[in-house]
ZADO-1210 file (C-alpha; in nm, 4 decimals, padded with zeros to 6 digits):
<atoms>
<atom x="-01.2868" y="01.9594" z="-02.8287" code="MET" pos="1"/>
<atom x="-01.2247" y="01.7247" z="-02.5293" code="ASP" pos="2"/>
<atom x="-00.8719" y="01.5961" z="-02.5833" code="ARG" pos="3"/>
<atom x="-00.9222" y="01.3035" z="-02.3558" code="LEU" pos="4"/>
<atom x="-01.2145" y="01.1900" z="-02.5572" code="LYS" pos="5"/>
<atom x="-01.0097" y="01.2399" z="-02.8861" code="SER" pos="6"/>
<atom x="-00.7393" y="01.0064" z="-02.7423" code="ILE" pos="7"/>
<atom x="-01.0006" y="00.7439" z="-02.6610" code="GLU" pos="8"/>
<atom x="-01.1367" y="00.7699" z="-03.0149" code="VAL" pos="9"/>
<atom x="-00.7850" y="00.7448" z="-03.1679" code="PHE" pos="10"/>
<atom x="-00.6969" y="00.4324" z="-02.9636" code="VAL" pos="11"/>
<atom x="-01.0288" y="00.2660" z="-03.0603" code="GLU" pos="12"/>
<atom x="-00.9794" y="00.3576" z="-03.4271" code="VAL" pos="13"/>
<atom x="-00.6320" y="00.1798" z="-03.4215" code="VAL" pos="14"/>
<atom x="-00.7694" y="-00.1218" z="-03.2229" code="GLU" pos="15"/>
<atom x="-01.0881" y="-00.1663" z="-03.4247" code="ALA" pos="16"/>
<atom x="-00.9140" y="-00.0889" z="-03.7539" code="GLY" pos="17"/>
<atom x="-01.1869" y="00.1504" z="-03.8850" code="SER" pos="18"/>
<atom x="-01.3509" y="00.4892" z="-03.8328" code="PHE" pos="19"/>
<atom x="-01.7013" y="00.3144" z="-03.8685" code="THR" pos="20"/>
<atom x="-01.6380" y="00.0718" z="-03.5811" code="LYS" pos="21"/>
<atom x="-01.5046" y="00.3443" z="-03.3681" code="ALA" pos="22"/>
<atom x="-01.8092" y="00.5668" z="-03.4387" code="SER" pos="23"/>
<atom x="-02.0477" y="00.2799" z="-03.3448" code="ASP" pos="24"/>
<atom x="-01.8704" y="00.2362" z="-03.0116" code="LYS" pos="25"/>
<atom x="-01.8949" y="00.6049" z="-02.9141" code="PHE" pos="26"/>
<atom x="-02.2278" y="00.6750" z="-03.0798" code="GLY" pos="27"/>
<atom x="-02.0873" y="00.9431" z="-03.3118" code="ILE" pos="28"/>
<atom x="-02.0652" y="00.9806" z="-03.6923" code="THR" pos="29"/>
<atom x="-01.7505" y="00.8625" z="-03.8890" code="PRO" pos="30"/>
<atom x="-01.7061" y="01.2273" z="-03.9686" code="ALA" pos="31"/>
<atom x="-01.6857" y="01.3200" z="-03.6054" code="MET" pos="32"/>
<atom x="-01.4310" y="01.0446" z="-03.5550" code="VAL" pos="33"/>
<atom x="-01.2245" y="01.2143" z="-03.8235" code="GLY" pos="34"/>
<atom x="-01.2474" y="01.5478" z="-03.6514" code="LYS" pos="35"/>
<atom x="-01.1201" y="01.3830" z="-03.3273" code="HIS" pos="36"/>
<atom x="-00.8151" y="01.2457" z="-03.5149" code="ILE" pos="37"/>
<atom x="-00.7442" y="01.5775" z="-03.6824" code="LYS" pos="38"/>
<atom x="-00.7717" y="01.7472" z="-03.3401" code="HIS" pos="39"/>
<atom x="-00.4935" y="01.5266" z="-03.2155" code="LEU" pos="40"/>
<atom x="-00.2793" y="01.5619" z="-03.5194" code="GLU" pos="41"/>
<atom x="-00.3055" y="01.9416" z="-03.4931" code="HIS" pos="42"/>
<atom x="-00.1685" y="01.9308" z="-03.1431" code="HIS" pos="43"/>
<atom x="00.0864" y="01.6692" z="-03.2406" code="ALA" pos="44"/>
<atom x="00.1968" y="01.8661" z="-03.5382" code="GLY" pos="45"/>
<atom x="00.2105" y="01.5689" z="-03.7568" code="ALA" pos="46"/>
<atom x="-00.0147" y="01.3002" z="-03.9136" code="PRO" pos="47"/>
<atom x="-00.0860" y="01.0056" z="-03.6800" code="LEU" pos="48"/>
<atom x="-00.2581" y="00.7781" z="-03.9402" code="LEU" pos="49"/>
<atom x="-00.1973" y="00.6880" z="-04.3028" code="ASN" pos="50"/>
<atom x="-00.5463" y="00.6695" z="-04.4618" code="ARG" pos="51"/>
<atom x="-00.6717" y="00.5009" z="-04.7647" code="ASN" pos="52"/>
<atom x="-01.0127" y="00.3669" z="-04.8731" code="THR" pos="53"/>
<atom x="-00.9580" y="00.0274" z="-04.7147" code="ARG" pos="54"/>
<atom x="-00.7872" y="00.0839" z="-04.3832" code="ARG" pos="55"/>
<atom x="-00.5801" y="00.3095" z="-04.1657" code="GLN" pos="56"/>
<atom x="-00.2275" y="00.2518" z="-04.0577" code="THR" pos="57"/>
<atom x="-00.0100" y="00.4304" z="-03.8011" code="LEU" pos="58"/>
<atom x="00.2610" y="00.6573" z="-03.9001" code="THR" pos="59"/>
<atom x="00.5961" y="00.6444" z="-03.7209" code="GLU" pos="60"/>
<atom x="00.4923" y="00.9301" z="-03.4944" code="ILE" pos="61"/>
<atom x="00.1480" y="00.7753" z="-03.4554" code="GLY" pos="62"/>
<atom x="00.3034" y="00.4555" z="-03.3370" code="ASP" pos="63"/>
<atom x="00.4886" y="00.6478" z="-03.0540" code="ALA" pos="64"/>
<atom x="00.1870" y="00.8553" z="-02.9906" code="TYR" pos="65"/>
<atom x="-00.0253" y="00.5367" z="-02.9340" code="LEU" pos="66"/>
<atom x="00.1938" y="00.4156" z="-02.6662" code="LEU" pos="67"/>
<atom x="00.1691" y="00.7395" z="-02.4768" code="ARG" pos="68"/>
<atom x="-00.2148" y="00.7430" z="-02.5264" code="CYS" pos="69"/>
<atom x="-00.2393" y="00.3930" z="-02.3667" code="HIS" pos="70"/>
<atom x="-00.0431" y="00.5148" z="-02.0690" code="LYS" pos="71"/>
<atom x="-00.2603" y="00.8319" z="-02.0304" code="ILE" pos="72"/>
<atom x="-00.5815" y="00.6176" z="-02.0439" code="LEU" pos="73"/>
<atom x="-00.4508" y="00.3698" z="-01.8056" code="ASN" pos="74"/>
<atom x="-00.3526" y="00.6441" z="-01.5571" code="GLU" pos="75"/>
<atom x="-00.7007" y="00.8051" z="-01.5975" code="TYR" pos="76"/>
<atom x="-00.8754" y="00.4728" z="-01.5262" code="ILE" pos="77"/>
<atom x="-00.6631" y="00.4277" z="-01.2094" code="ALA" pos="78"/>
<atom x="-00.7439" y="00.7755" z="-01.0969" code="LEU" pos="79"/>
<atom x="-01.1179" y="00.7166" z="-01.1476" code="GLU" pos="80"/>
<atom x="-01.0978" y="00.3921" z="-00.9503" code="GLN" pos="81"/>
<atom x="-00.9194" y="00.5644" z="-00.6657" code="GLU" pos="82"/>
<atom x="-01.1723" y="00.8422" z="-00.6642" code="THR" pos="83"/>
<atom x="-01.4514" y="00.5816" z="-00.6579" code="SER" pos="84"/>
<atom x="-01.2817" y="00.4158" z="-00.3585" code="VAL" pos="85"/>
<atom x="-01.2625" y="00.7511" z="-00.1791" code="ILE" pos="86"/>
<atom x="-01.6261" y="00.8413" z="-00.2656" code="ARG" pos="87"/>
<atom x="-01.7551" y="00.4950" z="-00.1665" code="ASP" pos="88"/>
<atom x="-01.5477" y="00.4663" z="00.1541" code="ALA" pos="89"/>
<atom x="-01.7398" y="00.2857" z="00.4215" code="PRO" pos="90"/>
<atom x="-01.9157" y="00.4859" z="00.6764" code="SER" pos="91"/>
<atom x="-01.9048" y="00.4143" z="01.0493" code="GLY" pos="92"/>
<atom x="-01.6953" y="00.4831" z="01.3623" code="THR" pos="93"/>
<atom x="-01.3401" y="00.4143" z="01.4382" code="LEU" pos="94"/>
<atom x="-01.2538" y="00.3733" z="01.8047" code="ARG" pos="95"/>
<atom x="-00.8969" y="00.4968" z="01.8683" code="VAL" pos="96"/>
<atom x="-00.6951" y="00.5023" z="02.1853" code="ASN" pos="97"/>
<atom x="-00.3787" y="00.7101" z="02.2456" code="ALA" pos="98"/>
<atom x="-00.1730" y="00.8644" z="02.5173" code="PRO" pos="99"/>
<atom x="-00.2934" y="01.2074" z="02.6251" code="ILE" pos="100"/>
<atom x="-00.0242" y="01.4428" z="02.5120" code="THR" pos="101"/>
<atom x="00.0505" y="01.2529" z="02.1846" code="PHE" pos="102"/>
<atom x="-00.3308" y="01.2273" z="02.1109" code="GLY" pos="103"/>
<atom x="-00.4346" y="01.5795" z="02.1885" code="SER" pos="104"/>
<atom x="-00.1491" y="01.7720" z="02.0372" code="LEU" pos="105"/>
<atom x="-00.0325" y="01.5581" z="01.7358" code="LEU" pos="106"/>
<atom x="-00.3001" y="01.3065" z="01.6565" code="LEU" pos="107"/>
<atom x="-00.6099" y="01.5200" z="01.6957" code="SER" pos="108"/>
<atom x="-00.5205" y="01.7553" z="01.4002" code="PRO" pos="109"/>
<atom x="-00.4439" y="01.4563" z="01.1820" code="ILE" pos="110"/>
<atom x="-00.7882" y="01.3063" z="01.2747" code="ILE" pos="111"/>
<atom x="-00.9470" y="01.6433" z="01.1646" code="CYS" pos="112"/>
<atom x="-00.7664" y="01.6137" z="00.8220" code="GLU" pos="113"/>
<atom x="-00.8854" y="01.2537" z="00.7892" code="PHE" pos="114"/>
<atom x="-01.2506" y="01.3422" z="00.8731" code="LEU" pos="115"/>
<atom x="-01.2329" y="01.6314" z="00.6077" code="ASP" pos="116"/>
<atom x="-01.1147" y="01.3788" z="00.3356" code="GLN" pos="117"/>
<atom x="-01.3625" y="01.0964" z="00.4430" code="TYR" pos="118"/>
<atom x="-01.6889" y="01.2724" z="00.5317" code="PRO" pos="119"/>
<atom x="-01.8793" y="00.9453" z="00.5973" code="ASN" pos="120"/>
<atom x="-01.6651" y="00.8363" z="00.8830" code="MET" pos="121"/>
<atom x="-01.6524" y="00.9228" z="01.2523" code="ASP" pos="122"/>
<atom x="-01.3828" y="00.8783" z="01.5015" code="ILE" pos="123"/>
<atom x="-01.4063" y="00.8292" z="01.8802" code="ASP" pos="124"/>
<atom x="-01.0728" y="00.9267" z="02.0314" code="LEU" pos="125"/>
<atom x="-01.0093" y="00.8057" z="02.3837" code="ASP" pos="126"/>
<atom x="-00.7027" y="00.9556" z="02.5600" code="LEU" pos="127"/>
<atom x="-00.5379" y="00.7997" z="02.8614" code="THR" pos="128"/>
<atom x="-00.1846" y="00.7316" z="02.9801" code="ASP" pos="129"/>
<atom x="-00.2861" y="00.4093" z="03.1398" code="LYS" pos="130"/>
<atom x="-00.1570" y="00.0821" z="02.9783" code="LEU" pos="131"/>
<atom x="-00.4782" y="-00.0745" z="02.8340" code="ILE" pos="132"/>
<atom x="-00.5318" y="-00.4281" z="02.7112" code="ASP" pos="133"/>
<atom x="-00.4803" y="-00.3954" z="02.3344" code="ALA" pos="134"/>
<atom x="-00.6657" y="-00.7141" z="02.2569" code="THR" pos="135"/>
<atom x="-00.9705" y="-00.6932" z="02.4746" code="HIS" pos="136"/>
<atom x="-01.0644" y="-00.3270" z="02.5214" code="ASP" pos="137"/>
<atom x="-01.2637" y="-00.2919" z="02.2095" code="GLY" pos="138"/>
<atom x="-01.0526" y="-00.0395" z="02.0196" code="TYR" pos="139"/>
<atom x="-00.9995" y="-00.0535" z="01.6408" code="ASP" pos="140"/>
<atom x="-00.6543" y="00.1089" z="01.6725" code="LEU" pos="141"/>
<atom x="-00.4223" y="00.1851" z="01.9657" code="ILE" pos="142"/>
<atom x="-00.1256" y="00.4245" z="01.9787" code="PHE" pos="143"/>
<atom x="00.1354" y="00.3129" z="02.2265" code="ARG" pos="144"/>
<atom x="00.4636" y="00.4843" z="02.3229" code="ILE" pos="145"/>
<atom x="00.7670" y="00.2744" z="02.4158" code="GLY" pos="146"/>
<atom x="00.9030" y="-00.0594" z="02.3419" code="GLU" pos="147"/>
<atom x="00.6553" y="-00.3410" z="02.3023" code="LEU" pos="148"/>
<atom x="00.6540" y="-00.6773" z="02.4803" code="GLU" pos="149"/>
<atom x="00.3276" y="-00.8409" z="02.3722" code="ASP" pos="150"/>
<atom x="00.3189" y="-00.9884" z="02.0226" code="ALA" pos="151"/>
<atom x="-00.0550" y="-01.0726" z="02.0260" code="SER" pos="152"/>
<atom x="-00.1313" y="-00.7803" z="01.7905" code="TYR" pos="153"/>
<atom x="00.0240" y="-00.6170" z="01.4838" code="VAL" pos="154"/>
<atom x="00.2379" y="-00.3149" z="01.5465" code="ALA" pos="155"/>
<atom x="00.3531" y="-00.0533" z="01.3012" code="LYS" pos="156"/>
<atom x="00.6023" y="00.2166" z="01.4011" code="LYS" pos="157"/>
<atom x="00.4746" y="00.5634" z="01.2942" code="VAL" pos="158"/>
<atom x="00.6912" y="00.8145" z="01.4856" code="ALA" pos="159"/>
<atom x="00.9492" y="00.8711" z="01.7701" code="GLU" pos="160"/>
<atom x="00.8714" y="01.0555" z="02.0913" code="TYR" pos="161"/>
<atom x="01.1356" y="01.2739" z="02.2422" code="GLU" pos="162"/>
<atom x="01.1468" y="01.3631" z="02.6133" code="LEU" pos="163"/>
<atom x="01.3381" y="01.6717" z="02.7323" code="VAL" pos="164"/>
<atom x="01.4344" y="01.8232" z="03.0676" code="PHE" pos="165"/>
<atom x="01.3484" y="02.1909" z="03.1241" code="CYS" pos="166"/>
<atom x="01.2637" y="02.4569" z="03.3869" code="ALA" pos="167"/>
<atom x="01.1648" y="02.8187" z="03.4027" code="SER" pos="168"/>
<atom x="01.4369" y="03.0783" z="03.3765" code="PRO" pos="169"/>
<atom x="01.3446" y="03.1997" z="03.7210" code="GLN" pos="170"/>
<atom x="01.3797" y="02.8511" z="03.8797" code="TYR" pos="171"/>
<atom x="01.7165" y="02.8121" z="03.7226" code="LEU" pos="172"/>
<atom x="01.8264" y="03.1543" z="03.8385" code="ASN" pos="173"/>
<atom x="01.7264" y="03.0720" z="04.1935" code="THR" pos="174"/>
<atom x="01.8482" y="02.7057" z="04.2214" code="PHE" pos="175"/>
<atom x="02.1145" y="02.6812" z="03.9532" code="GLY" pos="176"/>
<atom x="02.1435" y="02.4659" z="03.6390" code="ILE" pos="177"/>
<atom x="02.2182" y="02.0942" z="03.7056" code="PRO" pos="178"/>
<atom x="02.5279" y="01.9745" z="03.4966" code="SER" pos="179"/>
<atom x="02.4538" y="01.6082" z="03.5396" code="SER" pos="180"/>
<atom x="02.1766" y="01.3560" z="03.6002" code="ILE" pos="181"/>
<atom x="02.3058" y="01.2935" z="03.9533" code="LYS" pos="182"/>
<atom x="02.2663" y="01.6672" z="04.0439" code="GLU" pos="183"/>
<atom x="01.8921" y="01.6339" z="03.9795" code="LEU" pos="184"/>
<atom x="01.8665" y="01.4849" z="04.3285" code="ASN" pos="185"/>
<atom x="01.9497" y="01.8322" z="04.4722" code="LYS" pos="186"/>
<atom x="01.6567" y="01.9865" z="04.2714" code="HIS" pos="187"/>
<atom x="01.2760" y="01.9942" z="04.2819" code="ARG" pos="188"/>
<atom x="01.1661" y="01.7522" z="04.0233" code="CYS" pos="189"/>
<atom x="00.8054" y="01.7233" z="03.9020" code="LEU" pos="190"/>
<atom x="00.6734" y="01.3652" z="03.9225" code="GLY" pos="191"/>
<atom x="00.4573" y="01.2040" z="03.6609" code="PHE" pos="192"/>
<atom x="00.2187" y="00.9498" z="03.8320" code="SER" pos="193"/>
<atom x="00.2469" y="00.6976" z="03.5549" code="TYR" pos="194"/>
<atom x="00.6322" y="00.6722" z="03.6059" code="TRP" pos="195"/>
<atom x="00.6403" y="00.4186" z="03.8874" code="LYS" pos="196"/>
<atom x="00.9655" y="00.3467" z="04.0637" code="LYS" pos="197"/>
<atom x="01.0460" y="00.0708" z="03.8217" code="GLN" pos="198"/>
<atom x="00.9649" y="00.2787" z="03.5044" code="SER" pos="199"/>
<atom x="01.1904" y="00.2052" z="03.2131" code="LYS" pos="200"/>
<atom x="01.2118" y="00.5718" z="03.1388" code="THR" pos="201"/>
<atom x="01.3470" y="00.6483" z="03.4868" code="LEU" pos="202"/>
<atom x="01.5675" y="00.3387" z="03.5298" code="SER" pos="203"/>
<atom x="01.7540" y="00.4212" z="03.2061" code="ALA" pos="204"/>
<atom x="01.8336" y="00.7678" z="03.3535" code="LEU" pos="205"/>
<atom x="01.9875" y="00.6203" z="03.6721" code="ASP" pos="206"/>
<atom x="01.8037" y="00.8698" z="03.8933" code="THR" pos="207"/>
<atom x="01.5202" y="00.8715" z="04.1438" code="ASN" pos="208"/>
<atom x="01.4796" y="01.2407" z="04.1261" code="ALA" pos="209"/>
<atom x="01.1395" y="01.2097" z="03.9467" code="PHE" pos="210"/>
<atom x="00.9988" y="00.9280" z="04.1662" code="ASP" pos="211"/>
<atom x="00.6501" y="01.0240" z="04.2785" code="ILE" pos="212"/>
<atom x="00.7564" y="00.9449" z="04.6372" code="THR" pos="213"/>
<atom x="01.0124" y="01.2185" z="04.6223" code="ARG" pos="214"/>
<atom x="00.8224" y="01.4865" z="04.4300" code="SER" pos="215"/>
<atom x="00.6376" y="01.7524" z="04.6134" code="ARG" pos="216"/>
<atom x="00.4209" y="01.8156" z="04.3076" code="PHE" pos="217"/>
<atom x="00.3120" y="01.5136" z="04.1135" code="ARG" pos="218"/>
<atom x="00.0253" y="01.4626" z="03.8607" code="SER" pos="219"/>
<atom x="-00.0975" y="01.2058" z="03.6134" code="ASN" pos="220"/>
<atom x="-00.1288" y="01.4917" z="03.3526" code="ASN" pos="221"/>
<atom x="00.1663" y="01.6386" z="03.1671" code="GLY" pos="222"/>
<atom x="-00.0161" y="01.9683" z="03.1067" code="MET" pos="223"/>
<atom x="-00.0567" y="02.0155" z="03.4838" code="ALA" pos="224"/>
<atom x="00.3145" y="01.9503" z="03.5282" code="LEU" pos="225"/>
<atom x="00.3966" y="02.1929" z="03.2512" code="LYS" pos="226"/>
<atom x="00.1924" y="02.4590" z="03.4365" code="MET" pos="227"/>
<atom x="00.3774" y="02.3923" z="03.7553" code="ALA" pos="228"/>
<atom x="00.7100" y="02.4305" z="03.5810" code="SER" pos="229"/>
<atom x="00.5979" y="02.7592" z="03.4209" code="LEU" pos="230"/>
<atom x="00.5157" y="02.8759" z="03.7784" code="ASN" pos="231"/>
<atom x="00.8727" y="02.7930" z="03.8840" code="HIS" pos="232"/>
<atom x="00.7915" y="02.4901" z="04.0911" code="GLU" pos="233"/>
<atom x="01.0613" y="02.2583" z="03.9491" code="GLY" pos="234"/>
<atom x="01.2382" y="02.0756" z="03.6682" code="ILE" pos="235"/>
<atom x="01.0134" y="01.9025" z="03.4171" code="LEU" pos="236"/>
<atom x="01.0751" y="01.5866" z="03.2157" code="LEU" pos="237"/>
<atom x="00.8052" y="01.5755" z="02.9427" code="GLN" pos="238"/>
<atom x="00.7594" y="01.5396" z="02.5705" code="PRO" pos="239"/>
<atom x="00.9143" y="01.8097" z="02.3464" code="ARG" pos="240"/>
<atom x="00.5721" y="01.8216" z="02.1763" code="LEU" pos="241"/>
<atom x="00.4063" y="01.9430" z="02.4990" code="LEU" pos="242"/>
<atom x="00.6592" y="02.2253" z="02.5691" code="ILE" pos="243"/>
<atom x="00.7710" y="02.3232" z="02.2210" code="GLU" pos="244"/>
<atom x="00.5995" y="02.6585" z="02.2165" code="GLU" pos="245"/>
<atom x="00.7209" y="02.7542" z="02.5665" code="GLU" pos="246"/>
<atom x="01.0770" y="02.6609" z="02.4723" code="LEU" pos="247"/>
<atom x="01.0554" y="02.8799" z="02.1697" code="LYS" pos="248"/>
<atom x="00.9188" y="03.1658" z="02.3644" code="ALA" pos="249"/>
<atom x="01.1839" y="03.1397" z="02.6360" code="GLY" pos="250"/>
<atom x="00.9254" y="03.0673" z="02.9048" code="LYS" pos="251"/>
<atom x="01.0984" y="02.7290" z="02.9623" code="LEU" pos="252"/>
<atom x="01.4662" y="02.6547" z="02.9152" code="VAL" pos="253"/>
<atom x="01.5908" y="02.3083" z="02.7966" code="GLU" pos="254"/>
<atom x="01.8661" y="02.1603" z="03.0159" code="ILE" pos="255"/>
<atom x="02.0762" y="01.8502" z="03.0184" code="LEU" pos="256"/>
<atom x="02.0258" y="01.8042" z="02.6485" code="SER" pos="257"/>
<atom x="02.3075" y="01.5583" z="02.6223" code="THR" pos="258"/>
<atom x="02.1658" y="01.3420" z="02.9011" code="HIS" pos="259"/>
<atom x="01.7908" y="01.3181" z="02.7933" code="LYS" pos="260"/>
<atom x="01.6375" y="00.9746" z="02.7446" code="PRO" pos="261"/>
<atom x="01.6691" y="00.8138" z="02.3940" code="SER" pos="262"/>
<atom x="01.3499" y="00.8799" z="02.1838" code="PRO" pos="263"/>
<atom x="01.0799" y="00.6235" z="02.2338" code="SER" pos="264"/>
<atom x="00.9104" y="00.4579" z="01.9388" code="PRO" pos="265"/>
<atom x="00.5423" y="00.5350" z="01.8674" code="VAL" pos="266"/>
<atom x="00.3592" y="00.2293" z="01.7484" code="HIS" pos="267"/>
<atom x="00.0066" y="00.1834" z="01.5903" code="LEU" pos="268"/>
<atom x="-00.1464" y="-00.1415" z="01.7088" code="LEU" pos="269"/>
<atom x="-00.4212" y="-00.3245" z="01.5343" code="TYR" pos="270"/>
<atom x="-00.5557" y="-00.6778" z="01.5568" code="LYS" pos="271"/>
<atom x="-00.4798" y="-00.8519" z="01.2286" code="SER" pos="272"/>
<atom x="-00.2277" y="-00.8117" z="00.9464" code="ARG" pos="273"/>
<atom x="-00.4573" y="-00.9898" z="00.6892" code="THR" pos="274"/>
<atom x="-00.8103" y="-00.9308" z="00.7887" code="ASP" pos="275"/>
<atom x="-00.8097" y="-00.5520" z="00.8110" code="ILE" pos="276"/>
<atom x="-01.1428" y="-00.3616" z="00.7616" code="PRO" pos="277"/>
<atom x="-01.1274" y="-00.1129" z="00.4884" code="PHE" pos="278"/>
<atom x="-01.1987" y="00.1871" z="00.7194" code="LYS" pos="279"/>
<atom x="-00.9064" y="00.0790" z="00.9558" code="VAL" pos="280"/>
<atom x="-00.6729" y="00.0429" z="00.6657" code="ARG" pos="281"/>
<atom x="-00.7589" y="00.3822" z="00.5307" code="LEU" pos="282"/>
<atom x="-00.6843" y="00.5412" z="00.8718" code="PHE" pos="283"/>
<atom x="-00.3549" y="00.3578" z="00.9072" code="ILE" pos="284"/>
<atom x="-00.2355" y="00.4711" z="00.5590" code="GLU" pos="285"/>
<atom x="-00.3404" y="00.8200" z="00.6347" code="PHE" pos="286"/>
<atom x="-00.1599" y="00.8384" z="00.9589" code="VAL" pos="287"/>
<atom x="00.1624" y="00.6794" z="00.8271" code="VAL" pos="288"/>
<atom x="00.1650" y="00.9118" z="00.5262" code="LYS" pos="289"/>
<atom x="00.1022" y="01.2237" z="00.7427" code="THR" pos="290"/>
<atom x="00.3545" y="01.1504" z="01.0160" code="LEU" pos="291"/>
<atom x="00.6196" y="01.0741" z="00.7638" code="ARG" pos="292"/>
<atom x="00.6276" y="01.4393" z="00.6743" code="TYR" pos="293"/>
<atom x="00.6104" y="01.5816" z="01.0260" code="GLN" pos="294"/>
</atoms>
């Protein structure tokens, strides 16, 4: 016998005051109502109702049992509503913008999980390290790394982004290991094109060793710079996310660990705090929940 159905019948008997009224509601016989009650009493190990020819009253155990039954039914209703929301989630496409390394290595797997959970939705992920106009470029959501200056959009911090210095063992054996930021000027450093001379990342380090005007190898792509470092071309300053596997394998060695830049915040930007489309809110909640456990 379905115990959840028995709980529903029991609650209705108490609220309606009779087996007959409960049987009418569920379209079953009064005798079947009695079987549902006996089913619960069997599992409870005690009578739940005092029965006579006129009415039924709760026993002491039945009174406590009724409170738990109400809680179970309320939780079940909430679960059905949540399932209905997921099932009826709006279809359509979300346009998302993110930096290349963060988007390809961390965000892309999260998007795959999201699409598995919400099969009626599509996501168009655009990756670029250029600073785009968050209010006019047509994206539903934008991930941005670093401190924010413009308050024309809503920003939610979702993660932190750690940069590390590293180089190949062969490079360090040949040219030595710098012991301070100032010694970087004596080394080959790989320049990231989006770090201009006035970059906050570089100015906070008090060095011009990574300025693109000084670097013999420079690129607008962190993966290209990582490959250059693996080929012993110089010292790399890139996200730990990008080089984590190479560090574990010993192909790259972290240096200057006490001098690395402070982690940068990763913010998720969207246009309105109050008028958020349901599909946008679903994605925001999913990303926040997922990154919280990374």
